[in-house]
Backbone bond lengths (Angstrom), bond angles and torsions (degrees), N, CA, C in turn:
res aa  C-N    CA-C-N  psi(-1)  N-CA   C-N-CA  omega(-1)  CA-C   N-CA-C  phi
1 P - - - 1.446 - - 1.520 110.52 -
2 E 1.316 115.69 151.50 1.453 121.40 -179.83 1.523 110.72 -66.34
3 L 1.308 115.26 141.25 1.454 121.99 177.34 1.512 109.94 -60.75
4 R 1.298 116.80 132.35 1.459 121.48 173.47 1.516 105.85 -106.36
5 P 1.332 117.98 99.01 1.457 121.75 -172.16 1.525 114.37 -51.80
6 K 1.316 118.06 -32.30 1.463 119.07 -178.88 1.535 111.83 -70.08
7 D 1.346 116.76 -14.80 1.458 119.93 -177.12 1.523 114.19 -86.18
8 I 1.333 117.75 -13.44 1.460 119.53 177.00 1.514 109.51 -130.66
9 A 1.301 115.37 159.15 1.466 120.73 -179.58 1.513 108.13 -151.05
10 L 1.317 116.41 165.03 1.460 119.61 173.19 1.515 107.76 -56.18
11 G 1.318 115.55 134.78 1.463 120.31 -178.67 1.518 114.18 90.11
12 S 1.356 118.26 -5.98 1.472 120.61 177.55 1.522 109.78 -59.34
13 D 1.317 116.22 144.63 1.463 121.28 178.11 1.526 110.37 -73.37
14 V 1.332 115.06 145.05 1.462 122.00 179.03 1.526 107.68 -137.44
15 L 1.319 116.78 135.80 1.453 122.13 173.18 1.519 106.62 -104.87
16 V 1.334 117.11 120.28 1.458 122.21 -177.03 1.525 108.38 -110.90
17 R 1.353 115.44 120.85 1.471 121.53 177.13 1.511 108.08 -99.79
18 L 1.323 116.07 125.40 1.464 121.72 -178.90 1.516 109.51 -94.53
19 V 1.320 116.24 114.40 1.464 121.59 -176.99 1.524 111.03 -62.15
20 A 1.337 118.01 -41.04 1.464 121.72 -177.74 1.523 112.24 -67.78
21 A 1.311 117.57 -16.42 1.464 121.44 -179.16 1.523 109.82 -106.83
22 T 1.326 116.47 37.40 1.465 122.28 -178.01 1.521 111.03 45.95
23 N 1.326 113.84 49.57 1.456 122.67 175.54 1.524 114.96 65.67
24 E 1.323 117.48 26.08 1.465 119.97 173.21 1.521 107.82 -59.55
25 S 1.313 117.58 143.90 1.452 121.37 -177.83 1.514 111.68 -112.32
26 V 1.335 115.08 146.43 1.459 121.64 173.30 1.523 107.47 -133.25
27 Q 1.323 115.93 149.25 1.456 121.80 178.52 1.509 109.43 -87.95
28 G 1.302 116.28 147.62 1.446 121.21 176.79 1.513 110.62 -147.84
29 K 1.329 114.88 179.15 1.468 122.08 179.41 1.523 108.32 -133.94
30 V 1.331 116.55 143.74 1.460 121.74 175.76 1.525 107.77 -69.41
31 S 1.361 116.15 125.19 1.460 119.78 179.82 1.530 112.47 -113.80
32 F 1.355 117.50 -12.20 1.454 120.79 179.15 1.521 108.57 -159.04
33 I 1.326 116.50 138.61 1.464 122.13 174.93 1.517 106.95 -126.14
34 E 1.333 116.12 119.66 1.455 120.22 179.69 1.532 108.81 -60.38
35 P 1.309 118.12 132.87 1.465 120.44 -173.29 1.527 115.27 -76.09
36 V 1.352 118.79 -11.50 1.462 121.81 -175.87 1.523 109.79 -125.71
37 L 1.351 116.20 137.33 1.465 120.93 174.93 1.522 109.82 -81.27
38 D 1.328 116.38 144.82 1.464 121.61 172.37 1.528 106.26 -73.84
39 P 1.328 118.98 120.48 1.468 120.35 -175.86 1.531 113.80 -63.79
40 A 1.325 118.28 -26.93 1.470 120.91 -179.24 1.525 111.48 -77.15
41 T 1.316 117.06 -39.85 1.472 119.77 -175.43 1.526 112.95 -103.55
42 R 1.339 116.69 -11.28 1.473 122.23 -176.85 1.524 110.78 57.06
43 S 1.333 115.86 37.14 1.460 120.50 -179.54 1.522 109.69 -131.11
44 A 1.305 115.56 163.27 1.464 122.05 177.18 1.513 108.04 -132.07
45 R 1.309 116.06 152.61 1.457 119.53 176.79 1.521 109.59 -79.83
46 V 1.309 114.04 140.45 1.461 121.32 176.58 1.517 106.59 -129.28
47 R 1.315 117.07 127.42 1.463 120.97 177.84 1.527 108.08 -92.96
48 V 1.331 114.73 132.90 1.458 121.47 179.34 1.519 108.29 -121.42
49 E 1.310 116.19 130.07 1.462 120.40 176.88 1.524 108.86 -100.25
50 V 1.343 114.58 129.72 1.463 121.20 177.95 1.522 108.90 -130.12
51 A 1.312 115.79 154.52 1.463 120.46 175.46 1.524 108.35 -73.21
52 N 1.309 116.78 136.75 1.464 122.10 -179.58 1.523 108.29 -131.72
53 K 1.332 115.13 52.16 1.464 120.66 -172.09 1.523 114.25 -59.41
54 D 1.331 118.46 -32.21 1.462 120.87 -179.01 1.524 112.62 -95.25
55 G 1.330 117.13 0.74 1.451 120.64 -179.55 1.512 113.49 69.92
56 F 1.322 117.33 18.21 1.464 121.37 -176.52 1.526 111.67 -72.68
57 I 1.327 117.29 -37.32 1.463 121.12 -177.63 1.525 108.44 -78.93
58 R 1.338 115.15 127.73 1.465 119.79 -176.74 1.524 109.75 -128.23
59 P 1.326 117.27 152.66 1.463 120.22 176.95 1.526 110.79 -55.96
60 G 1.322 115.84 138.43 1.459 121.43 177.73 1.518 114.58 90.49
61 M 1.340 118.55 -6.71 1.463 120.59 178.49 1.529 109.42 -69.63
62 F 1.327 115.80 145.15 1.456 120.34 175.62 1.516 109.35 -79.95
63 A 1.330 115.10 138.19 1.456 121.38 178.83 1.523 108.55 -150.98
64 Q 1.319 115.46 158.94 1.455 121.57 172.47 1.516 106.25 -116.15
65 A 1.330 116.17 135.76 1.459 120.36 179.94 1.513 109.33 -117.44
66 E 1.320 115.77 135.17 1.452 121.47 177.86 1.523 107.64 -116.25
67 L 1.338 115.13 108.87 1.455 120.80 -179.63 1.517 109.74 -81.17
68 M 1.316 116.64 133.86 1.452 121.32 178.88 1.528 108.82 -90.78
69 A 1.334 116.32 120.15 1.463 120.78 -178.32 1.521 110.21 -63.51
70 T 1.332 114.99 142.74 1.465 120.24 -179.38 1.515 112.15 -122.13
71 A 1.324 117.67 4.29 1.461 120.32 -175.25 1.516 111.71 -55.96
72 G 1.320 115.73 125.10 1.456 121.69 175.39 1.508 114.52 70.43
73 K 1.321 117.85 11.59 1.456 120.14 -177.55 1.518 109.09 -119.20
74 E 1.300 116.59 113.94 1.458 118.19 173.91 1.511 109.68 -86.94
75 H 1.312 115.85 -39.24 1.463 121.63 177.97 1.512 107.07 -138.35
76 S 1.318 116.77 122.81 1.452 118.04 177.40 1.520 109.02 -88.12
77 E 1.324 115.01 144.76 1.459 120.51 179.71 1.515 109.26 -91.63
78 P 1.344 116.63 148.20 1.468 119.07 178.34 1.524 110.96 -61.13
79 V 1.327 115.24 145.90 1.456 121.77 -179.11 1.517 108.21 -129.81
80 L 1.329 117.04 136.65 1.461 121.02 174.20 1.520 107.64 -67.91
81 A 1.323 116.85 128.95 1.461 121.16 179.38 1.524 109.02 -140.14
82 I 1.332 115.29 148.30 1.460 121.42 177.80 1.526 108.49 -130.53
83 P 1.342 117.57 159.34 1.464 119.89 178.77 1.529 111.66 -60.74
84 E 1.324 116.35 143.47 1.473 121.33 178.94 1.523 111.73 -53.48
85 E 1.343 116.54 -38.72 1.464 119.94 -176.35 1.521 113.25 -66.67
86 A 1.334 118.28 -13.92 1.461 121.28 178.57 1.523 111.56 -76.11
87 I 1.332 116.68 -20.89 1.463 121.23 -173.87 1.521 110.38 -93.97
88 Q 1.328 115.04 129.18 1.457 122.45 174.87 1.525 107.45 -118.14
89 T 1.314 117.10 148.26 1.463 120.97 176.36 1.517 107.67 -96.61
90 I 1.325 114.97 117.95 1.467 120.78 179.48 1.523 107.05 -124.50
91 D 1.327 116.19 123.61 1.463 122.53 -175.94 1.526 111.12 52.72
92 G 1.340 116.03 37.74 1.451 121.45 176.91 1.518 115.65 77.73
93 V 1.339 116.67 8.48 1.465 120.77 -176.18 1.524 110.14 -119.21
94 P 1.353 118.02 133.71 1.464 119.97 174.80 1.532 109.11 -61.62
95 T 1.333 116.15 130.75 1.459 121.47 -171.86 1.523 110.44 -141.30
96 V 1.335 116.30 147.84 1.463 121.89 169.83 1.520 108.24 -122.62
97 F 1.315 114.80 162.30 1.454 121.07 174.99 1.526 107.81 -103.28
98 V 1.327 116.07 130.20 1.468 121.14 177.54 1.529 108.07 -119.45
99 P 1.339 116.93 144.08 1.463 119.47 -179.17 1.536 111.54 -71.18
100 V 1.329 114.80 146.24 1.462 121.05 175.38 1.524 107.23 -86.40
101 K 1.316 117.16 122.93 1.469 121.20 -178.79 1.521 110.82 -60.97
102 G 1.321 114.97 131.94 1.463 121.03 177.04 1.515 114.46 81.41
103 E 1.321 118.28 -1.70 1.465 121.63 179.98 1.525 109.04 -125.44
104 E 1.326 115.44 95.79 1.458 121.25 -177.34 1.527 111.39 -59.40
105 H 1.319 116.95 139.23 1.465 124.54 178.10 1.529 113.10 61.65
106 T 1.333 117.33 27.26 1.457 121.14 178.18 1.526 108.39 -123.14
107 F 1.326 115.43 132.73 1.454 120.90 -176.13 1.516 110.47 -132.54
108 I 1.317 116.03 152.35 1.454 121.33 172.91 1.531 107.81 -120.22
109 T 1.318 115.41 157.76 1.458 119.19 177.58 1.519 109.24 -87.63
110 R 1.316 115.05 149.97 1.461 121.09 177.94 1.521 108.04 -135.04
111 S 1.319 117.59 119.52 1.457 122.37 177.75 1.521 109.93 -72.17
112 L 1.329 115.30 143.13 1.463 121.19 -178.62 1.513 111.05 -124.95
113 S 1.311 114.02 156.64 1.451 122.16 164.23 1.521 103.98 -111.15
114 I 1.335 116.92 123.41 1.461 120.16 -172.69 1.530 111.50 -124.72
115 G 1.341 114.48 162.44 1.454 121.67 174.59 1.510 110.16 -101.16
116 K 1.325 115.74 -170.01 1.459 122.60 -179.19 1.526 109.97 -74.59
117 P 1.344 118.13 133.38 1.468 120.78 178.39 1.528 111.99 -60.73
118 V 1.314 115.62 142.84 1.465 122.45 177.31 1.518 107.46 -136.90
119 G 1.312 116.54 116.87 1.455 120.69 176.18 1.514 114.25 59.06
120 G 1.343 117.26 36.37 1.462 120.85 178.62 1.519 114.17 83.92
121 M 1.329 116.81 -1.77 1.461 121.51 178.66 1.528 108.64 -113.24
122 V 1.341 115.96 146.99 1.455 121.42 -178.54 1.525 108.98 -118.93
123 P 1.337 117.90 124.77 1.461 119.84 176.47 1.529 110.20 -67.60
124 V 1.327 116.49 134.86 1.463 121.82 177.75 1.521 107.49 -103.10
125 L 1.328 115.85 114.36 1.459 120.75 -178.20 1.523 111.25 -83.97
126 T 1.336 117.00 -43.11 1.462 121.69 176.24 1.525 108.97 -148.02
127 G 1.333 115.60 156.43 1.458 121.48 174.46 1.509 115.22 110.75
128 L 1.326 117.42 -14.54 1.463 121.64 -179.68 1.523 107.44 -145.97
129 E 1.309 116.41 139.84 1.461 121.55 -179.43 1.526 110.88 -104.07
130 V 1.311 116.38 153.79 1.466 121.68 176.09 1.525 108.43 -56.99
131 G 1.326 116.85 132.00 1.462 122.23 178.45 1.516 114.24 87.89
132 E 1.319 117.81 -9.83 1.460 121.10 179.80 1.530 109.42 -78.06
133 A 1.327 116.69 137.81 1.461 121.76 -178.81 1.520 110.93 -75.18
134 A 1.326 115.40 143.37 1.461 122.17 174.33 1.524 107.59 -150.33
135 V 1.328 116.25 152.16 1.461 121.11 176.99 1.523 107.79 -74.17
136 V 1.334 116.35 122.27 1.467 119.28 -178.57 1.523 112.74 -109.82
137 R 1.315 118.65 -15.26 1.472 121.60 177.03 1.522 109.04 -130.53
138 G 1.320 115.42 137.30 1.458 120.05 176.15 1.522 114.25 78.40
139 S 1.330 118.13 14.49 1.465 119.70 -177.90 1.527 111.88 -65.52
140 F 1.344 116.77 -21.49 1.464 119.96 177.66 1.529 110.53 -62.24
141 I 1.337 117.52 -28.82 1.472 121.14 178.14 1.528 109.29 -68.36
142 L 1.335 116.27 -42.51 1.465 119.66 177.76 1.523 110.48 -64.16
143 K 1.328 116.98 -37.91 1.467 120.03 177.91 1.524 109.99 -63.42
144 A 1.333 117.16 -42.53 1.463 120.64 178.70 1.527 110.59 -62.65
145 D 1.349 115.90 -42.23 1.467 119.79 178.16 1.525 110.95 -65.04
146 L 1.328 116.50 -35.74 1.462 120.87 179.31 1.522 109.56 -61.69
147 G 1.324 115.86 -39.48 1.462 120.72 178.62 1.518 112.28 -64.59
148 K 1.331 116.74 -26.53 1.462 121.80 179.31 1.528 111.02 -90.82
149 G 1.363 116.03 -7.19 1.456 119.11 -179.14 1.512 113.20 82.93
150 D 1.369 118.04 17.75 1.455 121.73 -177.24 1.516 114.13 -106.07
151 A 1.328 119.41 4.25 1.456 121.21 -172.00 1.513 113.93 -88.62
152 G 1.294 118.46 4.89 1.467 119.53 -179.22 1.518 109.71 84.58
153 E 1.327 116.09 -147.03 1.466 121.59 -177.47 1.517 110.72 -68.10
154 H 1.304 116.41 152.35 1.468 121.29 169.50 1.504 111.06 -157.93
């Protein structure tokens, strides 16, 4: 999509995924925005500064950058977010598995209202509270067991 200049600014946060590092991510900040769009590609160059303490990042490496929009936001508020892989779709609804207190290896499903994924994380608008436990890895196994009727309560 075409750059919307009002959506980014100097100092905007950027998540950079390094392809050569099996998609390892590093945080960066926008340090320069080219003032003119290339008419053929409808794009502009944006310089992002990232920490390279181990010297791993080298010129010419392939990377993907995700610019965080800043339009209309002077200060963003913290948002509860969980890894994308924690969310399963059950009956068309985004769902996570949460442990049942006092019952080892027993989980229940919890429906969520979620936002758009950013950098592998999904904002949770409703359905889960800060500090509440949820299965974040391997939840697809619980979903498969649920389909067989072996997942306990739901």
